[in-house]
N, CA, C and O of each residue as an XYZ file, in Angstrom:
892
protein
N      20.586    -14.853     -2.459
C      20.605    -14.197     -3.761
C      19.718    -12.964     -3.717
O      18.623    -13.005     -3.156
N      20.182    -11.870     -4.305
C      19.413    -10.633     -4.292
C      18.168    -10.766     -5.165
O      18.127    -11.565     -6.101
N      17.167     -9.976     -4.840
C      15.899    -10.061     -5.568
C      16.055     -9.554     -6.992
O      16.729     -8.554     -7.243
N      15.423    -10.258     -7.916
C      15.435     -9.860     -9.326
C      14.516     -8.664     -9.502
O      13.368     -8.691     -9.060
N      15.015     -7.610    -10.147
C      14.235     -6.396    -10.394
C      14.056     -6.229    -11.894
O      15.027     -6.256    -12.650
N      12.807     -6.055    -12.321
C      12.481     -5.898    -13.731
C      11.844     -4.534    -13.968
O      10.893     -4.159    -13.281
N      12.358     -3.807    -14.923
C      11.788     -2.512    -15.286
C      10.719     -2.710    -16.346
O      10.954     -3.391    -17.345
N       9.550     -2.123    -16.139
C       8.430     -2.280    -17.077
C       7.790     -0.932    -17.367
O       8.033      0.056    -16.675
N       6.957     -0.918    -18.419
C       6.223      0.294    -18.784
C       4.744     -0.033    -18.911
O       4.375     -1.126    -19.341
N       3.916      0.902    -18.543
C       2.484      0.745    -18.786
C       2.225      0.791    -20.284
O       2.906      1.507    -21.018
N       1.244      0.028    -20.732
C       0.835      0.101    -22.138
C      -0.679      0.254    -22.191
O      -1.428     -0.509    -21.581
N      -1.097      1.257    -22.934
C      -2.524      1.565    -23.008
C      -3.229      0.731    -24.070
O      -4.379      0.332    -23.891
N      -2.543      0.471    -25.163
C      -3.163     -0.245    -26.275
C      -3.005     -1.756    -26.111
O      -1.992     -2.241    -25.608
N      -4.027     -2.484    -26.544
C      -4.011     -3.940    -26.440
C      -4.292     -4.542    -27.806
O      -4.444     -3.829    -28.799
N      -4.358     -5.858    -27.839
C      -4.662     -6.541    -29.088
C      -3.420     -7.153    -29.716
O      -2.290     -6.803    -29.375
N      -3.661     -8.091    -30.660
C      -2.556     -8.827    -31.282
C      -1.664     -7.933    -32.129
O      -0.449     -8.126    -32.169
N      -2.258     -6.958    -32.803
C      -1.454     -6.065    -33.631
C      -0.500     -5.243    -32.771
O       0.665     -5.060    -33.126
N      -0.998     -4.749    -31.636
C      -0.155     -3.988    -30.728
C       0.931     -4.873    -30.124
O       2.067     -4.431    -29.952
N       0.590     -6.121    -29.802
C       1.570     -7.057    -29.244
C       2.698     -7.320    -30.236
O       3.866     -7.386    -29.852
N       2.346     -7.469    -31.519
C       3.386     -7.683    -32.535
C       4.282     -6.460    -32.660
O       5.495     -6.591    -32.823
N       3.695     -5.276    -32.584
C       4.484     -4.051    -32.678
C       5.466     -3.965    -31.513
O       6.620     -3.573    -31.690
N       4.994     -4.340    -30.306
C       5.856     -4.307    -29.123
C       7.018     -5.280    -29.285
O       8.154     -4.952    -28.943
N       6.744     -6.468    -29.801
C       7.804     -7.464    -29.971
C       8.825     -7.015    -31.018
O      10.022     -7.256    -30.864
N       8.357     -6.371    -32.067
C       9.295     -5.875    -33.084
C      10.229     -4.824    -32.493
O      11.347     -4.637    -32.973
N       9.770     -4.147    -31.459
C      10.586     -3.127    -30.797
C      11.509     -3.697    -29.725
O      12.121     -2.937    -28.975
N      11.621     -5.027    -29.638
C      12.533     -5.639    -28.689
C      11.978     -5.722    -27.276
O      12.736     -5.815    -26.312
N      10.659     -5.689    -27.152
C      10.035     -5.765    -25.836
C       9.018     -6.918    -25.805
O       8.681     -7.497    -26.837
N       8.544     -7.230    -24.596
C       7.609     -8.337    -24.408
C       6.328     -7.803    -23.773
O       6.393     -7.172    -22.718
N       5.170     -8.036    -24.383
C       3.916     -7.664    -23.722
C       3.677     -8.549    -22.509
O       4.006     -9.735    -22.525
N       3.105     -7.971    -21.459
C       2.878     -8.728    -20.220
C       1.663     -8.170    -19.495
O       1.181     -7.080    -19.804
N       1.172     -8.944    -18.518
C       0.051     -8.512    -17.676
C       0.429     -8.767    -16.234
O       0.929     -9.840    -15.896
N       0.193     -7.782    -15.382
C       0.418     -7.917    -13.942
C      -0.944     -8.001    -13.272
O      -1.693     -7.025    -13.239
N      -1.262     -9.192    -12.730
C      -2.542     -9.397    -12.061
C      -2.400     -9.029    -10.582
O      -1.546     -9.562     -9.873
N      -3.250     -8.115    -10.139
C      -3.179     -7.627     -8.772
C      -3.866     -8.536     -7.778
O      -4.539     -9.496     -8.154
N      -3.687     -8.221     -6.490
C      -4.259     -9.042     -5.416
C      -5.780     -8.977     -5.395
O      -6.435     -9.927     -4.967
N      -6.338     -7.882     -5.847
C      -7.796     -7.711     -5.786
C      -8.478     -8.012     -7.113
O      -9.668     -7.743     -7.276
N      -7.735     -8.565     -8.052
C      -8.339     -8.954     -9.317
C      -8.081     -8.005    -10.461
O      -8.340     -8.359    -11.612
N      -7.579     -6.805    -10.190
C      -7.311     -5.886    -11.290
C      -6.086     -6.350    -12.070
O      -5.214     -7.031    -11.529
N      -6.029     -5.976    -13.343
C      -4.910     -6.367    -14.199
C      -4.308     -5.120    -14.844
O      -5.026     -4.247    -15.333
N      -2.991     -5.055    -14.835
C      -2.281     -3.933    -15.431
C      -1.509     -4.434    -16.642
O      -0.707     -5.360    -16.525
N      -1.742     -3.832    -17.799
C      -1.028     -4.218    -19.022
C       0.307     -3.483    -19.060
O       0.355     -2.259    -18.947
N       1.381     -4.236    -19.219
C       2.720     -3.662    -19.219
C       3.544     -4.288    -20.343
O       3.084     -5.215    -21.009
N       4.754     -3.785    -20.552
C       5.707     -4.462    -21.431
C       7.097     -4.346    -20.829
O       7.391     -3.423    -20.069
N       7.951     -5.312    -21.189
C       9.284     -5.444    -20.602
C      10.341     -5.492    -21.692
O      10.058     -5.857    -22.833
N      11.556     -5.122    -21.328
C      12.672     -5.285    -22.250
C      12.948     -6.781    -22.424
O      13.181     -7.493    -21.447
N      12.920     -7.247    -23.668
C      13.033     -8.679    -23.943
C      14.376     -9.248    -23.512
O      14.424    -10.332    -22.930
N      15.456     -8.548    -23.781
C      16.779     -9.055    -23.439
C      16.967     -9.113    -21.922
O      17.506    -10.088    -21.397
N      16.523     -8.070    -21.222
C      16.663     -8.053    -19.769
C      15.867     -9.195    -19.135
O      16.381     -9.901    -18.268
N      14.622     -9.378    -19.561
C      13.806    -10.428    -18.960
C      14.381    -11.807    -19.261
O      14.432    -12.657    -18.373
N      14.815    -12.043    -20.499
C      15.359    -13.346    -20.869
C      16.579    -13.694    -20.025
O      16.725    -14.834    -19.586
N      17.452    -12.724    -19.796
C      18.659    -12.980    -19.006
C      18.328    -13.211    -17.536
O      18.868    -14.127    -16.916
N      17.443    -12.387    -16.973
C      17.140    -12.497    -15.548
C      16.211    -13.664    -15.241
O      16.233    -14.183    -14.125
N      15.402    -14.085    -16.196
C      14.453    -15.180    -15.956
C      15.148    -16.518    -15.788
O      14.538    -17.478    -15.317
N      16.426    -16.595    -16.170
C      17.168    -17.852    -16.010
C      17.285    -18.245    -14.536
O      17.398    -19.426    -14.209
N      17.257    -17.256    -13.662
C      17.399    -17.518    -12.226
C      16.070    -17.430    -11.483
O      16.046    -17.321    -10.257
N      14.970    -17.477    -12.220
C      13.643    -17.317    -11.621
C      12.874    -18.632    -11.705
O      12.753    -19.220    -12.780
N      12.354    -19.089    -10.561
C      11.521    -20.286    -10.529
C      10.086    -19.872    -10.204
O       9.791    -18.686    -10.053
N       9.198    -20.864    -10.098
C       7.795    -20.565     -9.809
C       7.603    -19.982     -8.415
O       6.586    -19.348     -8.136
N       8.587    -20.199     -7.540
C       8.458    -19.682     -6.170
C       9.374    -18.472     -5.919
O       9.587    -18.075     -4.774
N       9.903    -17.901     -6.990
C      10.757    -16.722     -6.845
C       9.908    -15.455     -6.912
O       9.148    -15.259     -7.860
N      10.041    -14.607     -5.911
C       9.332    -13.326     -5.916
C      10.245    -12.278     -6.550
O      11.335    -12.006     -6.047
N       9.795    -11.702     -7.644
C      10.561    -10.660     -8.326
C       9.920     -9.308     -8.060
O       8.758     -9.223     -7.664
N      10.683     -8.267     -8.281
C      10.154     -6.917     -8.128
C       9.958     -6.324     -9.522
O      10.902     -6.221    -10.305
N       8.719     -5.937     -9.819
C       8.394     -5.328    -11.102
C       8.172     -3.835    -10.871
O       7.263     -3.444    -10.139
N       8.994     -3.015    -11.490
C       8.889     -1.562    -11.339
C       8.218     -0.982    -12.576
O       8.749     -1.050    -13.684
N       7.037     -0.409    -12.359
C       6.233      0.124    -13.467
C       6.063      1.624    -13.272
O       5.315      2.070    -12.402
N       6.764      2.391    -14.090
C       6.643      3.854    -14.056
C       6.737      4.407    -12.635
O       5.910      5.219    -12.219
N       7.748      3.962    -11.900
C       7.989      4.496    -10.570
C       7.280      3.776     -9.438
O       7.521      4.096     -8.274
N       6.416      2.815     -9.734
C       5.727      2.046     -8.713
C       6.237      0.615     -8.721
O       6.422      0.022     -9.784
N       6.468      0.049     -7.517
C       7.029     -1.295     -7.413
C       5.976     -2.310     -6.977
O       5.116     -2.021     -6.146
N       6.065     -3.503     -7.558
C       5.181     -4.613     -7.209
C       6.031     -5.854     -6.963
O       6.925     -6.165     -7.750
N       5.751     -6.564     -5.864
C       6.341     -7.882     -5.653
C       5.407     -8.904     -6.292
O       4.201     -8.894     -6.049
N       5.972     -9.778     -7.105
C       5.107    -10.681     -7.865
C       5.827    -11.977     -8.220
O       7.055    -12.060     -8.205
N       5.003    -13.002     -8.544
C       5.499    -14.247     -9.116
C       5.405    -14.163    -10.638
O       4.543    -13.469    -11.175
N       6.290    -14.870    -11.322
C       6.127    -15.094    -12.756
C       5.245    -16.335    -12.888
O       5.720    -17.458    -12.717
N       3.960    -16.131    -13.193
C       3.008    -17.241    -13.194
C       2.975    -18.005    -14.506
O       2.699    -19.205    -14.512
N       3.249    -17.335    -15.613
C       3.180    -18.028    -16.903
C       4.045    -17.289    -17.916
O       4.079    -16.059    -17.958
N       4.741    -18.076    -18.730
C       5.575    -17.521    -19.797
C       5.240    -18.248    -21.087
O       5.402    -19.465    -21.179
N       4.776    -17.511    -22.075
C       4.438    -18.106    -23.363
C       5.617    -17.925    -24.317
O       6.194    -16.842    -24.418
N       5.962    -19.006    -25.014
C       7.095    -18.964    -25.935
C       6.696    -19.368    -27.350
O       5.730    -20.103    -27.559
N       7.450    -18.878    -28.297
C       7.307    -19.315    -29.680
C       7.945    -20.702    -29.768
O       9.138    -20.854    -29.507
N       7.157    -21.712    -30.134
C       7.652    -23.085    -30.107
C       8.745    -23.325    -31.156
O       9.519    -24.274    -31.029
N       8.815    -22.493    -32.171
C       9.829    -22.657    -33.217
C      11.095    -21.866    -32.869
O      12.192    -22.422    -32.825
N      10.929    -20.567    -32.623
C      12.085    -19.707    -32.364
C      12.551    -19.772    -30.920
O      13.713    -19.489    -30.631
N      11.646    -20.148    -30.000
C      12.006    -20.198    -28.593
C      11.948    -18.854    -27.895
O      12.235    -18.766    -26.701
N      11.581    -17.804    -28.619
C      11.512    -16.471    -28.023
C      10.270    -16.338    -27.141
O       9.278    -17.038    -27.344
N      10.333    -15.436    -26.165
C       9.223    -15.230    -25.228
C       8.199    -14.291    -25.863
O       8.547    -13.204    -26.324
N       6.944    -14.714    -25.882
C       5.880    -13.935    -26.514
C       5.071    -13.117    -25.515
O       4.605    -12.022    -25.832
N       4.904    -13.656    -24.295
C       4.041    -12.977    -23.321
C       4.365    -13.502    -21.921
O       4.764    -14.654    -21.749
N       4.183    -12.632    -20.927
C       4.457    -13.014    -19.543
C       3.290    -12.591    -18.658
O       2.761    -11.489    -18.803
N       2.891    -13.472    -17.740
C       1.878    -13.153    -16.731
C       2.545    -13.093    -15.357
O       3.252    -14.017    -14.954
N       2.306    -11.989    -14.646
C       2.782    -11.834    -13.274
C       1.587    -11.855    -12.329
O       0.485    -11.445    -12.696
N       1.818    -12.338    -11.103
C       0.778    -12.320    -10.081
C       1.335    -11.633     -8.844
O       2.306    -12.106     -8.255
N       0.728    -10.524     -8.449
C       1.235     -9.731     -7.338
C       0.990    -10.426     -5.993
O      -0.050    -11.051     -5.782
N       1.960    -10.304     -5.100
C       1.810    -10.794     -3.735
C       1.892     -9.595     -2.790
O       2.547     -8.595     -3.086
N       1.218     -9.714     -1.655
C       1.147     -8.604     -0.708
C       2.075     -8.851      0.466
O       2.006     -9.896      1.114
N       2.931     -7.901      0.735
C       3.849     -8.009      1.860
C       3.074     -8.062      3.175
O       2.165     -7.263      3.400
N       3.441     -9.014      4.043
C       2.785     -9.141      5.339
C       1.565    -10.028      5.336
O       0.977    -10.265      6.391
N       1.163    -10.529      4.168
C       0.007    -11.423      4.062
C       0.496    -12.808      3.638
O       1.190    -12.948      2.631
N       0.125    -13.835      4.421
C       0.585    -15.196      4.135
C       0.068    -15.674      2.780
O      -1.034    -15.327      2.357
N       0.880    -16.466      2.124
C       0.499    -17.023      0.827
C       0.849    -18.495      0.796
O       1.643    -18.981      1.601
N       0.239    -19.201     -0.155
C       0.571    -20.605     -0.396
C       1.270    -20.694     -1.742
O       0.864    -20.064     -2.719
N       2.325    -21.487     -1.771
C       3.073    -21.629     -3.019
C       3.732    -22.998     -3.060
O       3.954    -23.623     -2.023
N       4.041    -23.454     -4.261
C       4.767    -24.705     -4.440
C       6.243    -24.376     -4.611
O       6.615    -23.499     -5.391
N       7.073    -25.092     -3.871
C       8.511    -24.855     -3.883
C       9.192    -26.119     -4.394
O       8.873    -27.221     -3.947
N      10.124    -25.966     -5.325
C      10.812    -27.123     -5.889
C      11.754    -27.751     -4.865
O      12.365    -27.057     -4.052
N      11.857    -29.080     -4.921
C      12.724    -29.848     -4.034
C      13.836    -30.473     -4.877
O      13.567    -31.146     -5.872
N      15.086    -30.246     -4.471
C      16.238    -30.783     -5.197
C      17.031    -31.687     -4.266
O      17.458    -31.259     -3.193
N      17.229    -32.934     -4.673
C      18.031    -33.863     -3.872
C      19.464    -33.843     -4.378
O      19.706    -33.671     -5.573
N      20.414    -34.018     -3.461
C      21.821    -34.052     -3.858
C      22.581    -35.007     -2.946
O      22.123    -35.329     -1.849
N      23.736    -35.453     -3.405
C      24.531    -36.432     -2.667
C      24.310    -37.834     -3.201
O      23.240    -38.150     -3.721
N      25.326    -38.672     -3.068
C      25.222    -40.073     -3.481
C      24.934    -40.931     -2.261
O      25.790    -41.044     -1.384
N      23.757    -41.540     -2.177
C      23.401    -42.334     -0.995
C      24.341    -43.514     -0.768
O      24.878    -44.081     -1.719
N      24.535    -43.878      0.499
C      25.335    -45.051      0.852
C      24.765    -46.287      0.158
O      25.509    -47.120     -0.360
N      23.435    -46.394      0.155
C      22.798    -47.558     -0.448
C      23.080    -47.709     -1.928
O      23.142    -48.828     -2.436
N      23.252    -46.593     -2.629
C      23.574    -46.664     -4.060
C      24.987    -47.203     -4.242
O      25.239    -47.985     -5.159
N      25.909    -46.791     -3.379
C      27.284    -47.299     -3.468
C      27.348    -48.786     -3.140
O      28.294    -49.475     -3.523
N      26.336    -49.274     -2.431
C      26.282    -50.698     -2.095
C      25.484    -51.507     -3.119
O      25.235    -52.696     -2.920
N      25.088    -50.863     -4.204
C      24.403    -51.585     -5.267
C      22.921    -51.305     -5.371
O      22.242    -51.903     -6.206
N      22.401    -50.415     -4.550
C      20.977    -50.092     -4.608
C      20.649    -49.099     -5.720
O      21.538    -48.576     -6.393
N      19.377    -48.860     -5.892
C      18.889    -47.941     -6.925
C      18.129    -46.799     -6.258
O      17.280    -47.022     -5.395
N      18.443    -45.583     -6.667
C      17.796    -44.397     -6.100
C      16.552    -44.025     -6.899
O      16.579    -44.007     -8.130
N      15.473    -43.730     -6.199
C      14.263    -43.199     -6.821
C      13.902    -41.900     -6.105
O      13.917    -41.837     -4.875
N      13.577    -40.863     -6.879
C      13.185    -39.572     -6.290
C      11.911    -39.091     -6.973
O      11.972    -38.282     -7.898
N      10.757    -39.582     -6.524
C       9.491    -39.317     -7.216
C       8.896    -37.926     -6.989
O       8.031    -37.500     -7.754
N       9.337    -37.219     -5.962
C       8.719    -35.934     -5.618
C       9.626    -34.787     -6.030
O      10.830    -34.811     -5.773
N       9.038    -33.778     -6.674
C       9.842    -32.665     -7.179
C       9.465    -31.312     -6.579
O      10.201    -30.342     -6.755
N       8.344    -31.226     -5.878
C       7.999    -29.966     -5.213
C       7.004    -30.235     -4.088
O       6.348    -31.276     -4.058
N       6.904    -29.284     -3.169
C       5.953    -29.381     -2.064
C       5.227    -28.041     -1.927
O       5.694    -27.014     -2.419
N       4.084    -28.074     -1.252
C       3.326    -26.849     -1.020
C       3.571    -26.361      0.406
O       3.518    -27.135      1.362
N       3.840    -25.055      0.529
C       4.078    -24.458      1.846
C       3.216    -23.202      1.982
O       2.680    -22.687      1.001
N       3.101    -22.732      3.207
C       2.399    -21.481      3.487
C       3.302    -20.617      4.368
O       3.865    -21.098      5.351
N       3.436    -19.342      4.009
C       4.300    -18.451      4.771
C       4.115    -17.014      4.271
O       3.380    -16.770      3.314
N       4.775    -16.091      4.917
C       4.809    -14.717      4.442
C       5.740    -14.645      3.230
O       6.675    -15.438      3.124
N       5.494    -13.708      2.323
C       6.356    -13.599      1.133
C       7.838    -13.508      1.468
O       8.667    -14.070      0.751
N       8.179    -12.820      2.530
C       9.596    -12.652      2.880
C      10.247    -13.950      3.332
O      11.471    -14.074      3.283
N       9.453    -14.916      3.770
C       9.990    -16.182      4.269
C       9.955    -17.299      3.225
O      10.413    -18.409      3.496
N       9.427    -17.023      2.055
C       9.250    -18.065      1.047
C      10.603    -18.501      0.475
O      11.321    -17.676     -0.089
N      10.962    -19.782      0.612
C      12.229    -20.263      0.019
C      12.086    -20.418     -1.496
O      11.033    -20.817     -1.994
N      13.148    -20.100     -2.211
C      13.111    -20.259     -3.664
C      13.188    -21.725     -4.058
O      12.614    -22.129     -5.069
N      13.893    -22.522     -3.266
C      14.010    -23.959     -3.500
C      14.408    -24.622     -2.191
O      14.871    -23.963     -1.260
N      14.222    -25.933     -2.135
C      14.593    -26.700     -0.949
C      15.600    -27.757     -1.374
O      15.318    -28.574     -2.251
N      16.777    -27.742     -0.751
C      17.822    -28.718     -1.049
C      17.829    -29.793      0.033
O      17.815    -29.486      1.225
N      17.849    -31.042     -0.389
C      17.815    -32.178      0.536
C      19.048    -33.051      0.308
O      19.276    -33.540     -0.798
N      19.832    -33.239      1.357
C      21.015    -34.099      1.289
C      20.603    -35.536      1.593
O      20.145    -35.831      2.697
N      20.763    -36.430      0.617
C      20.329    -37.818      0.789
C      21.524    -38.773      0.843
O      21.353    -39.981      0.679
N      22.726    -38.247      1.070
C      23.930    -39.082      1.034
C      23.946    -40.143      2.125
O      24.651    -41.142      1.983
N      23.191    -39.965      3.215
C      23.209    -40.943      4.310
C      22.179    -42.054      4.147
O      22.112    -42.952      4.987
N      21.381    -42.015      3.095
C      20.349    -43.042      2.901
C      20.985    -44.400      2.608
O      21.860    -44.512      1.749
N      20.536    -45.430      3.329
C      20.981    -46.790      3.070
C      19.905    -47.537      2.299
O      18.821    -47.006      2.056
N      20.209    -48.767      1.918
C      19.241    -49.570      1.175
C      18.002    -49.798      2.029
O      18.100    -50.072      3.225
N      16.850    -49.683      1.411
C      15.543    -49.839      2.064
C      15.230    -48.696      3.037
O      14.402    -48.851      3.935
N      15.890    -47.559      2.856
C      15.571    -46.371      3.638
C      14.958    -45.308      2.728
O      15.266    -45.232      1.539
N      14.075    -44.482      3.322
C      13.380    -43.441      2.570
C      13.521    -42.094      3.275
O      13.711    -42.024      4.490
N      13.423    -41.039      2.489
C      13.380    -39.676      3.026
C      12.004    -39.129      2.673
O      11.630    -39.088      1.501
N      11.238    -38.703      3.700
C       9.865    -38.254      3.490
C       9.753    -36.735      3.600
O      10.670    -36.054      4.060
N       8.624    -36.236      3.173
C       8.360    -34.798      3.255
C       8.475    -34.315      4.697
O       8.966    -33.215      4.950
N       8.026    -35.135      5.637
C       8.086    -34.733      7.050
C       9.518    -34.560      7.551
O       9.740    -33.933      8.587
N      10.490    -35.112      6.823
C      11.891    -35.017      7.240
C      12.554    -33.728      6.755
O      13.691    -33.446      7.132
N      11.871    -32.950      5.934
C      12.441    -31.708      5.411
C      12.459    -30.648      6.512
O      11.457    -30.412      7.186
N      13.599    -30.028      6.673
C      13.732    -28.950      7.660
C      13.346    -27.629      7.004
O      14.093    -27.091      6.187
N      12.175    -27.110      7.367
C      11.698    -25.842      6.808
C      12.143    -24.690      7.701
O      12.357    -24.860      8.901
N      12.275    -23.531      7.100
C      12.700    -22.368      7.852
C      11.619    -21.870      8.799
O      10.462    -22.282      8.710
N      12.003    -20.989      9.697
C      11.053    -20.423     10.659
C       9.982    -19.630      9.921
O      10.277    -18.839      9.025
N       8.734    -19.860     10.316
C       7.626    -19.156      9.697
C       7.063    -19.838      8.469
O       6.111    -19.343      7.865
N       7.649    -20.988      8.085
C       7.190    -21.723      6.900
C       6.440    -22.968      7.356
O       6.990    -23.793      8.086
N       5.182    -23.107      6.926
C       4.336    -24.233      7.326
C       4.132    -25.178      6.150
O       3.835    -24.745      5.036
N       4.293    -26.470      6.407
C       4.099    -27.477      5.370
C       2.618    -27.683      5.104
O       1.827    -27.805      6.040
N       2.237    -27.722      3.829
C       0.847    -27.991      3.446
C       0.707    -29.266      2.615
O      -0.412    -29.712      2.361
N       1.807    -29.850      2.196
C       1.754    -31.113      1.454
C       1.610    -32.284      2.421
O       1.802    -32.124      3.627
N       1.276    -33.454      1.897
C       1.172    -34.673      2.694
C       2.545    -35.025      3.259
O       3.478    -35.254      2.490
N       2.695    -35.075      4.590
C       4.015    -35.347      5.182
C       4.526    -36.753      4.912
O       5.722    -37.006      5.058
N       3.648    -37.678      4.521
C       4.064    -39.058      4.287
C       4.562    -39.302      2.863
O       4.979    -40.414      2.540
N       4.525    -38.281      2.011
C       5.022    -38.453      0.649
C       6.525    -38.717      0.674
O       7.260    -38.150      1.482
N       6.964    -39.594     -0.231
C       8.382    -39.963     -0.304
C       9.119    -38.995     -1.225
O       8.728    -38.781     -2.372
N      10.191    -38.419     -0.695
C      11.043    -37.541     -1.500
C      12.080    -38.373     -2.244
O      12.327    -38.153     -3.430
N      12.690    -39.334     -1.543
C      13.696    -40.204     -2.151
C      13.747    -41.516     -1.387
O      13.477    -41.551     -0.187
N      14.097    -42.602     -2.085
C      14.259    -43.906     -1.449
C      15.299    -44.702     -2.200
O      15.506    -44.509     -3.398
N      15.955    -45.603     -1.482
C      16.957    -46.479     -2.094
C      16.494    -47.917     -1.889
O      16.137    -48.315     -0.780
N      16.506    -48.680     -2.962
C      16.110    -50.091     -2.854
C      17.035    -50.929     -3.707
O      17.703    -50.421     -4.608
N      17.069    -52.228     -3.414
C      17.918    -53.116     -4.183
C      17.409    -53.207     -5.611
O      16.203    -53.196     -5.862
N      18.350    -53.296     -6.539
C      17.957    -53.474     -7.936
C      17.387    -54.866     -8.108
O      17.956    -55.846     -7.627
N      16.291    -54.942     -8.778
C      15.677    -56.253     -9.020
C      16.435    -56.950    -10.131
O      16.567    -56.430    -11.240
N      16.935    -58.148     -9.811
C      17.704    -58.876    -10.813
C      16.787    -59.335    -11.937
O      15.669    -59.800    -11.717
N      17.302    -59.185    -13.140
C      16.518    -59.603    -14.293
C      16.563    -61.123    -14.406
O      17.637    -61.719    -14.480
N      15.408    -61.728    -14.417
C      15.332    -63.188    -14.493
C      15.122    -63.591    -15.942
O      14.142    -63.208    -16.581
N      16.085    -64.389    -16.451
C      15.987    -64.851    -17.835
C      15.513    -66.298    -17.823
O      16.175    -67.164    -17.251
N      14.388    -66.560    -18.440
C      13.840    -67.919    -18.452
C      14.746    -68.830    -19.268
O      15.088    -68.479    -20.398
N      15.160    -70.021    -18.729
C      16.042    -70.931    -19.474
C      15.314    -71.516    -20.674
O      14.112    -71.780    -20.641
N      16.079    -71.706    -21.721
C      15.490    -72.292    -22.926
C      15.312    -73.780    -22.694
O      16.273    -74.471    -22.354
N      14.097    -74.286    -22.871
C      13.819    -75.709    -22.628
C      14.534    -76.567    -23.658
O      14.473    -76.318    -24.862
N      15.214    -77.587    -23.146
C      15.903    -78.503    -24.056
C      14.906    -79.539    -24.570
O      14.053    -80.027    -23.828
N      15.031    -79.858    -25.836
C      14.134    -80.856    -26.413
C      14.586    -82.237    -25.960
O      15.752    -82.604    -26.106
N      13.650    -82.989    -25.411
C      13.992    -84.320    -24.917
C      14.218    -85.306    -26.058
O      15.035    -86.221    -25.957
N      13.478    -85.099    -27.144
C      13.576    -86.027    -28.275
C      13.887    -85.224    -29.515
O      13.289    -84.174    -29.748
N      14.817    -85.709    -30.311
C      15.172    -84.990    -31.540
C      13.976    -84.978    -32.465
O      13.155    -85.896    -32.461
N      13.888    -83.912    -33.268
C      12.762    -83.791    -34.192
C      12.787    -84.931    -35.183
O      13.854    -85.358    -35.624
N      11.605    -85.428    -35.537
C      11.511    -86.536    -36.493
C      11.936    -86.054    -37.866
O      11.652    -84.912    -38.226
N      12.618    -86.905    -38.654
C      13.039    -86.482    -39.998
C      11.833    -86.243    -40.887
O      10.757    -86.807    -40.687
N      12.043    -85.411    -41.848
C      10.946    -85.094    -42.765
C      10.573    -86.326    -43.562
O      11.381    -87.240    -43.727
N       9.326    -86.348    -44.063
C       8.837    -87.499    -44.822
C       9.736    -87.752    -46.010
O      10.049    -86.837    -46.771
N      10.148    -88.984    -46.165
C      10.966    -89.355    -47.317
C      12.435    -89.138    -47.092
O      13.241    -89.569    -47.916
N      12.837    -88.469    -45.977
C      14.261    -88.230    -45.733
C      14.883    -89.495    -45.191
O      14.234    -90.204    -44.422
N      16.141    -89.818    -45.566
C      16.790    -91.042    -45.068
C      17.036    -90.943    -43.585
O      17.294    -89.859    -43.061
N      16.957    -92.058    -42.912
C      17.173    -92.084    -41.469
C      18.628    -91.829    -41.177
O      19.496    -92.172    -41.979
N      18.899    -91.240    -40.057
C      20.276    -90.961    -39.668
C      20.993    -92.262    -39.419
O      20.391    -93.237    -38.970
N      22.327    -92.283    -39.722
C      23.086    -93.533    -39.509
C      22.973    -93.989    -38.069
O      23.079    -93.187    -37.140
N      22.754    -95.292    -37.890
C      22.664    -95.854    -36.548
C      21.330    -95.651    -35.896
O      21.117    -96.105    -34.771
N      20.403    -94.968    -36.583
C      19.098    -94.728    -35.970
C      18.277    -96.001    -36.037
O      18.404    -96.766    -36.993
N      17.438    -96.243    -35.043
C      16.590    -97.438    -35.017
C      15.589    -97.359    -36.128
O      15.018    -96.299    -36.381
N      15.362    -98.484    -36.810
C      14.392    -98.462    -37.917
C      12.993    -98.227    -37.399
O      12.632    -98.670    -36.309
N      12.216    -97.527    -38.194
C      10.828    -97.286    -37.815
C       9.988    -98.480    -38.216
O      10.389    -99.267    -39.073
N       8.823    -98.618    -37.600
C       7.954    -99.764    -37.898
C       7.517    -99.715    -39.335
O       7.160    -98.662    -39.864
N       7.553   -100.889    -39.969
C       7.174   -100.935    -41.379
C       5.674   -100.822    -41.507
O       4.924   -101.232    -40.622
N       5.249   -100.259    -42.622
C       3.816   -100.138    -42.868
C       3.262   -101.529    -43.140
O       3.962   -102.362    -43.718
N       2.020   -101.803    -42.738
C       1.452   -103.125    -42.991
C       1.467   -103.466    -44.471
O       1.188   -102.628    -45.328
N       1.806   -104.744    -44.750
C       1.880   -105.166    -46.155
C       0.506   -105.179    -46.774
O      -0.497   -105.439    -46.109
N       0.477   -104.897    -48.053
C      -0.808   -104.888    -48.760
C      -1.315   -106.331    -48.902
O      -0.523   -107.270    -48.968
N      -2.602   -106.488    -48.945
C      -3.211   -107.807    -49.099
C      -2.803   -108.416    -50.433
O      -2.847   -107.761    -51.474
N      -2.394   -109.722    -50.375
C      -1.989   -110.387    -51.630
C      -3.182   -110.464    -52.551
O      -4.315   -110.706    -52.134
N      -2.885   -110.247    -53.835
C      -3.956   -110.272    -54.828
C      -4.409   -111.735    -55.006
O      -3.597   -112.636    -55.219
N      -5.723   -111.931    -54.910
C      -6.251   -113.287    -55.076
C      -6.084   -113.721    -56.514
O      -6.246   -112.942    -57.453
N      -5.748   -115.020    -56.655
C      -5.594   -115.567    -58.011
C      -6.929   -115.655    -58.671
O      -7.022   -116.089    -59.819
């Protein structure tokens, strides 16, 4: 996929009032943080960024063009209006060409494992890994085919085939996906009563029921 290019403008004025004015004009206030700590205040076309950001992940390097100067950068943070869903502010972090960086790359599993077709249950607890590489070698995402997994088999981070120049920094023993048998739900049987409940006081005995012991007779009144 071709690199996403965003056109931006420098902005001299800051503050909440200026940010609101920029948003009313159909643009988004943003900050581009440089490699050496400097920050450049910019703004972007809201419609362009919203459309292009759909294809941008945390490990996607975009090109930000500011008044004729280009920067390769990550989209590090996007603030949204929780009610309207519109984008309020964007933070970019510049990366330097030719200098290795560390980044987290999302992991996507696909395929229906053999073990699932045999009645097993798929679990995929890991969603991203950390790698180190040059910006040009950074993968946007990692796709893992798990269709060959059988029951009681696992796919680990160490099994991921990384591209040339990409070094794994996550724990290689982490599980990406595993298939295991579904645990059968055990329903405890309802205990049967060995003896029927005694009738309530004063209630007539059931037909054919054995008579209960009579209460001791009262002492005869002396003459």
